[in-house]
Every structure is written in structure tokens, then in C-alpha cells.
C-alpha positions in Angstrom: 143.8 137.0 94.4 141.4 135.7 97.2 138.6 133.4 96.1 135.1 135.1 95.5 132.5 133.7 97.6 129.5 132.3 95.7 127.1 134.2 98.3 127.9 136.5 101.1 124.7 135.6 102.9 125.5 132.0 103.2 126.5 130.4 106.6 129.7 128.9 105.2 132.4 130.1 102.9 132.0 128.4 99.5 134.1 129.5 96.8 134.2 128.5 93.0 137.4 126.4 94.0 135.4 124.5 96.5 132.7 123.8 94.0 135.4 122.4 91.5 137.0 120.3 94.1 133.5 118.8 94.9 132.9 118.3 91.2 136.2 116.5 90.9 135.9 114.5 94.0 132.4 112.9 93.3 133.2 112.3 89.5 136.1 110.3 90.7 134.5 108.3 93.4 130.8 108.0 92.0 131.2 108.9 88.4 128.8 111.9 88.9 129.3 114.8 86.5 128.0 117.7 88.3 126.7 120.8 86.0 127.5 124.3 86.7 124.0 124.7 87.7 124.3 122.3 90.6 126.2 124.7 92.8 123.4 125.6 95.0 122.6 122.0 95.4 126.0 121.1 96.4 126.1 123.7 99.0 122.8 123.0 100.4 123.5 119.2 101.0 127.2 119.4 102.0 126.3 122.3 104.5 124.6 119.6 106.4 127.8 117.6 106.8 129.8 120.6 107.7 127.3 121.0 110.4 127.4 117.3 111.4 131.3 117.4 111.7 131.4 120.7 113.3 133.7 122.0 110.7 133.2 125.6 109.8 134.5 126.0 106.1 134.3 123.9 103.2 138.0 124.1 102.2 138.9 122.5 105.5 135.9 120.0 105.3 137.2 119.0 101.8 140.9 118.8 103.2 140.1 116.6 106.2 138.0 114.4 103.6 140.7 113.9 101.3 143.3 113.4 103.9 141.3 110.6 105.6 140.8 112.5 108.8 137.0 112.1 109.1 136.4 108.2 109.1 133.3 107.1 107.5 132.4 110.7 106.0 133.3 109.6 102.5 130.2 107.5 102.5 128.3 110.4 103.9 129.7 113.0 101.5 128.6 110.3 98.6 125.3 109.7 100.0 124.6 113.6 100.2 125.2 114.1 96.6 123.4 111.2 95.2 120.0 111.8 93.8 117.2 109.4 94.6 114.0 110.1 92.7 111.9 106.8 92.2 108.2 105.8 92.5 106.4 102.5 92.1 106.0 101.3 88.4 108.0 104.4 87.3 108.0 104.2 83.5 105.1 101.6 83.5 105.8 100.5 80.1 108.8 98.4 80.8 106.9 96.1 83.4 104.7 94.3 80.7 107.7 93.7 78.6 109.5 92.2 81.8 106.4 89.8 82.5 106.5 88.7 78.9 110.1 88.0 79.2 109.5 85.9 82.4 106.5 84.2 81.2 108.3 83.0 77.9 111.4 81.6 79.6 111.6 77.9 80.5 113.8 76.9 83.5 114.5 73.1 83.4 117.2 73.1 86.1 115.4 74.4 89.0 117.5 77.7 89.3 115.5 80.8 89.9 115.6 83.6 87.3 117.8 86.5 88.2 117.3 90.3 87.9 119.6 93.0 88.9 118.3 96.5 89.7 121.5 98.6 89.7 120.0 101.8 91.1 117.6 100.6 93.6 117.3 103.9 95.5 114.6 103.5 98.3 113.2 100.1 96.9 110.2 101.1 94.8 111.8 99.8 91.6 113.0 96.3 92.9 109.7 96.0 94.4 107.9 96.8 91.3 110.0 94.2 89.8 109.1 91.6 92.3 105.3 92.4 92.0 105.6 91.8 88.2 107.5 88.5 88.8 104.3 87.4 91.0 101.9 88.4 88.7 103.6 86.7 85.8 103.8 83.5 87.7 100.7 83.8 89.7 102.2 83.3 92.9 103.9 85.3 95.8 106.7 82.7 95.5 107.9 83.2 92.0 111.1 81.5 90.8 112.9 84.9 90.6 115.8 86.4 92.7 116.4 90.3 92.4 119.6 91.9 93.6 118.9 95.6 94.4 122.1 97.7 94.5 122.8 101.4 95.0 125.7 103.7 96.3 123.6 105.3 98.8 123.6 103.3 102.0 120.9 105.3 103.4 118.4 104.6 100.6 119.4 100.8 101.0 118.1 100.7 104.4 114.7 102.1 103.6 114.4 99.7 100.7 115.1 96.7 102.9 112.6 97.8 105.7 110.0 98.1 102.7 108.1 100.6 105.0 106.5 103.8 103.1 104.0 106.4 103.6 100.7 105.8 102.2 101.0 108.5 99.7 104.0 106.5 98.2 101.4 103.9 97.0 98.3 106.0 96.5 98.5 105.5 92.8 98.8 101.7 92.8 95.8 99.8 91.8 93.6 98.6 94.6 94.2 95.0 93.8 98.0 95.2 94.0 97.9 97.5 97.0 95.9 94.8 98.7 97.8 91.7 97.4 101.1 93.1 98.1 101.0 95.5 101.0 100.2 95.4 104.8 98.6 98.6 106.2 100.0 100.1 109.5 97.5 100.4 112.6 97.7 102.4 115.6 101.2 104.1 115.7 101.7 102.9 112.1 98.6 104.5 110.9 99.3 106.1 107.5 102.2 103.9 106.6 102.3 100.4 104.8 104.8 97.6 104.5 105.8 95.3 101.6 104.6 91.9 102.5 107.3 89.4 103.9 106.9 87.2 100.5 108.0 90.1 98.4 110.8 91.2 100.4 112.1 87.7 100.4 112.6 88.0 96.7 114.9 91.2 97.0 118.6 91.3 98.2 119.8 94.9 99.0 123.6 95.6 99.0 125.7 98.5 98.3 127.4 98.8 95.2 129.4 101.5 93.4 129.1 101.2 89.5 132.6 102.8 89.5 134.2 100.3 91.7 137.0 97.9 90.1 135.0 94.7 91.2 131.1 94.3 91.4 130.0 91.8 94.1 128.0 89.7 91.7 128.0 86.4 90.6 126.7 84.7 87.3 124.7 86.3 84.5 121.3 87.8 84.5 118.0 87.4 82.6 117.3 91.2 83.0 119.3 94.3 84.2 117.6 97.6 85.3 119.8 100.6 84.8 117.4 103.6 84.8 117.7 107.1 85.3 121.6 106.8 86.4 123.5 107.1 83.3 122.5 110.4 82.9 124.6 111.7 85.7 127.7 110.0 84.1 129.8 111.5 81.0 130.1 109.8 77.9 133.3 107.7 78.6 132.1 106.4 82.1 128.7 105.1 80.4 130.9 103.3 77.8 132.8 101.6 80.5 129.8 100.6 82.5 127.8 99.3 79.5 130.8 97.2 78.7 130.7 95.7 82.0 127.0 95.1 81.5 127.2 93.0 78.4 129.1 89.9 80.0 126.6 89.8 82.7 123.7 89.3 80.3 122.4 86.0 79.4 121.7 85.6 75.6 118.0 86.5 76.0 118.4 89.2 78.6 117.0 92.7 78.3 118.4 95.9 79.5 116.3 98.6 80.7 117.4 102.2 80.6 115.5 105.5 81.9 113.3 107.6 79.5 116.0 110.2 78.7 118.9 107.7 78.1 119.9 106.5 74.9 122.6 103.6 74.8 123.0 103.1 71.1 125.2 106.0 70.9 127.4 104.6 73.8 127.7 100.7 73.0 127.6 98.9 69.7 126.9 95.4 71.7 123.3 96.5 72.1 120.3 96.8 69.8 117.0 98.4 70.7 114.2 96.0 71.7 111.5 98.4 72.7 111.1 102.0 74.1 114.4 102.3 76.2 114.9 98.6 76.2 118.0 96.8 74.8 118.9 93.4 74.0 122.2 92.1 73.1 123.3 92.4 69.4 123.9 88.4 68.9 125.6 89.1 65.6 128.3 91.0 67.4 128.8 88.5 69.9 129.6 85.5 67.8 
């Protein structure tokens, strides 16, 4: 029986079988679980990849992708299906707790405090962390290093550049905007750039949370994993959280998204505040 097209008016033939293949591939590669309701989104985003590659059908595109005939297309495929919704100081209740953690720590060995932002997207979150650190220590050069990772290489480039349209920072307090950003002039009118001192605190790199090895060293004083676990099934969440635990220092905090609950996934964590977790020391002994 021939496959039924999802919409006869579409530019490319896109069957239910094509959608199921995409679901399986993105789950295998990035851990993302796509709901049935995401069928139109998948078509819209991957249709751009068909146009870019000159391929005329989803079936052929997926065949060539799996056979390795499209070079670096796996990266573009993953980037296309990754959702990147972020803003400066999103879920603002987290940052005073981070500031409290940093202010309360004493570092006698001269090494910096380390923070991992595991879903950095276009950089607003790691830069919000950096601004919080600057305010906690009262300097643009706080003893803090922030590792900002994401699976999507496109958004990492935006984060590293630190250049944003003015509307992206319009909700920031005037004092923060003046202290941490430079306004564009001339051809760059309407844009802002994160100050160099702030950019130096953040290291952007590509990392897939499903990868067998993570290019990370040592333990962290805080880990941000916000609004990414909602795209994973419970078993994938459990595996990732199990890998977070040994990367957390005894006092470390793990920050989750507003709709995420890790207590049902990991028994090594306990709630510290609203969507903020700490290690259950009794279980670690």
C-alpha cells in the first residue's frame, strides 16, 4: 500500500514513514523525543535542508543521510531540529541563589570557581551567569570560569560573538545594560555587544549530552541544565543526571527549567529551592 502524504499541497513528499524515521534518528543522535504534534515543525525545518542539498524527497534525503553521502549534513540535520528559546536572566529566581552560592564560597588555592551551562543556546544564559558572578564579586574580573556547551553549532557561534539586537536586552536594568554591553554605532546601530571582559569568562564549545564522552575536566560549583530535559524521555534523563552527579562538587547546585522535576528521575538529588537541586549527601556516603 503506498504511503499517504501528510499534505498534498506540500512542496516535498512527506509521509508518516518519513516522520517516524526522523523521530528515530533525532532520538538516537540527540536524545530528543518528538511528539506527534511536531510533524509540521519537522517538515518546515527539514524542507530547508532538502532545498539546500538539492534533494527532491524526504525519503532520498534520509537515505543519503544514513548512508553518509551528505558529508557534514548530520550536523545541519541536528541543528535544524534543535529548539533554542532563551533570554537574558530567564527564570530570574535562579540568579540570586547563584550569587549567594558564589559569595559564600572561599577559594584558598587560587583556582577559579567553575560553572557549566549545558544548554547555552545563543549565549544569553551563560552571559547572565557571568553578569551574576561580576555582581557577586564586585568586579568585571571575578574568579569564575563558565563552560557553555550546546549541541547546535550555529547558536554557539552567535554566543561566542556576543552580538545581539537591541530588543534582546531591552528588559535588562539600565545599570546592567550600561555596565556589561557596548552599543553599536553607525552600521551597527540597533545592536549591542557583550563587553570583552564578560566574554572572556565564557568558553563556548560543542557538546552532545548523549555522547559517550564529554570534553569536560574536573568538577563544577554549579551546573545549569534548564529547559532541555523536557525534550528527553525519562530513561535518557536518568542517564544524563547520573553523569551529572560525579561532576558536582559537594556544595554544588544544579539548576533545572521551570517545568522540569528531577526528583522523580534521580535519588541522588534533593530540592534546595524552586527548580534548584543539591546532592543528597546521605546517599553519597
